[in-house]
N, C-alpha and C positions, 0 to 999 in steps of 0.2 A: 717499757722497762725492759735493757736487751737482760741484765743478771735476773732478772724475774723469770723472764722467759726460759732463760737457760738452767736454771734450777728446776723449774714444772718439767721440761721435755727431759732432766738427767732423771726425776725423779720417778718420771712416767713409763722410762727405758726400766729402770729398775722394777718395776711391776707392772711391768709386761715381761720380764722373766719368772719375776718371783711366781704371777699367775700358772706361769708353765709346771713349775717344780711340783711334786709333789711334796706332801707335809714332812713324809720322814726324810727325802730330797735334801730340804731345808734347812734340817736341823742334823740332819748326818758329818759326824765328825771324817774329816776326808783325807787320807796320807796327803795331797796335795796342797794344802793348808796348812799342816802341820799338826793335824786334828782337830783344827777349829770347822769352825762352818758356816756354809754361805749364810747363813740367817744372822750368825755373830756380825758378818761384814755390812750386811743390809742395816741390822740394828744401830753397828753405830756408824754409819753416816745418818741414821735418823737424827740418834743423837747429839751430834753435834750441829744438825739443824735448828733441833729443838731450845737445846742448848743458847744458839744465837739469837732464836726469836724471841726467849728470856728474857736476854741482855738487852734485848731494843726495851722491853718495860723495864727493867732495873737499871740499866746504865751503864748493868758492867756485866763483860761475858766470859764465861771461866769454863773449857772445854774438861777442865779437869773433872769435874763435879757430874759423870756421864755415870748413870745410875747401873749400868750396864745389866738392864732389863731384860732377865730369862724369858717373861712370856711372850716379850718382840719378838726376841731370836730364833724362839720355836715354835710360834705363831704366825705364819705368813698370812694368814686374813687380816690377823690384827694387825702386821707388819706394813703390809697393804693400806689399809683404811689408815694407821698413823702419815703415813708416807701422799693420802689423797688430803688427810687435816694440812700437813706444812705447805701443799700448794697452796690453801684458799691462804692461810695465816701469810705465806709471803707475800701472794698478791695483794693483800688487805694493807699490806705495807705502802703510804704514800713519801716517798725521800729520804735523803738520807740524816741520819744523825751523830753525834758524838758519840764514842762508847770508850770502857774503860774496858782493856784484856787483862785479866790476871792468870796468872802460867807458876807454876812453879818445877823448878829444873832441881832440885834436892831433895832425892830421897830420902834422906837421915831424918829432915826436921819441915815442919809447915815454913817454909821461907817465901810464901809467893812477891814476885814482882810485877810492875803493872807498865801497862804501854798504854797508850791514845789512840784510837784507832777508828773507820765508822761501818755502820752498817753494810754499806755499801763494801766496803773493806771487809768486812765478814763473811758477808755472802758471795763473791768472790773466793774468798778461799774454800769456804762451803762448796762451792762447786768444783775446784782440782783437787779437795781432799776428796768427793765422791767420784770425781774419775778415776784418780789412784785405786781406790775399794774395787771401784766395779771394774777395772784391768783383771785384778786379782779375783774377782767373781769368774769370770769369763777366762782365766786360765780355770777352773776348777767348773765349770761348765759343760766347756771345752771335753776335760780330763774324762771325768764322770758319766755327763749326762749329755751327748751328742747329739741326743733330738730337738734339746731345747733352742727353738731359733731368736738369736742372739742379733737384739735391731741394729743395723747400719751403725758406724759412730761407736759403740758401747764401749768405756771404757778408754776413749782413747781423748789425748787434750783434745782440743779446740784447734791451738796455735796448730797441731800437727795434721791436722784433717784438712787445715786451711794448706798450711805447706805442701801438702801429697795434690790437693789440690790446682796447685799454681806451679807445679811442679809438672802435672800431666798438660796444663794448658799450653805451657811452653814450648813442650815439643812439637 
């Protein structure tokens, strides 16, 4: 299934980059990231995928329930382990299922709304969300850690890759 394969590829790319970073580089606040870290962006991606998988079991996805796990954002080996586990969990899921997405955009009170969605839709969302954060990670790596090899297509939307490929073939 294409969405599963793409998610695995994205997680593999993040793993590949994370393996090349020193522990300190993974958790170092960077000016180019507004004093955030690469580890925080990796943790953020992990938590979104994790909440989606939990939602498949409960029938409800709520990305607002992120734990902001400092251990994952500071321990690159644990982050790698978690991404490998996510790939396995995503692969296990067979078929689409209806979910409810719960979200709250009211900063003053708990006032959530619900939207009917599906596992495949949330998996697609997580792909795009991860690519967005990978683009930010790539900016930081190119700026601060130029010796890190970035995989082809890292942080680039698949539609952009296809557009560029089609444009090149048309010449």
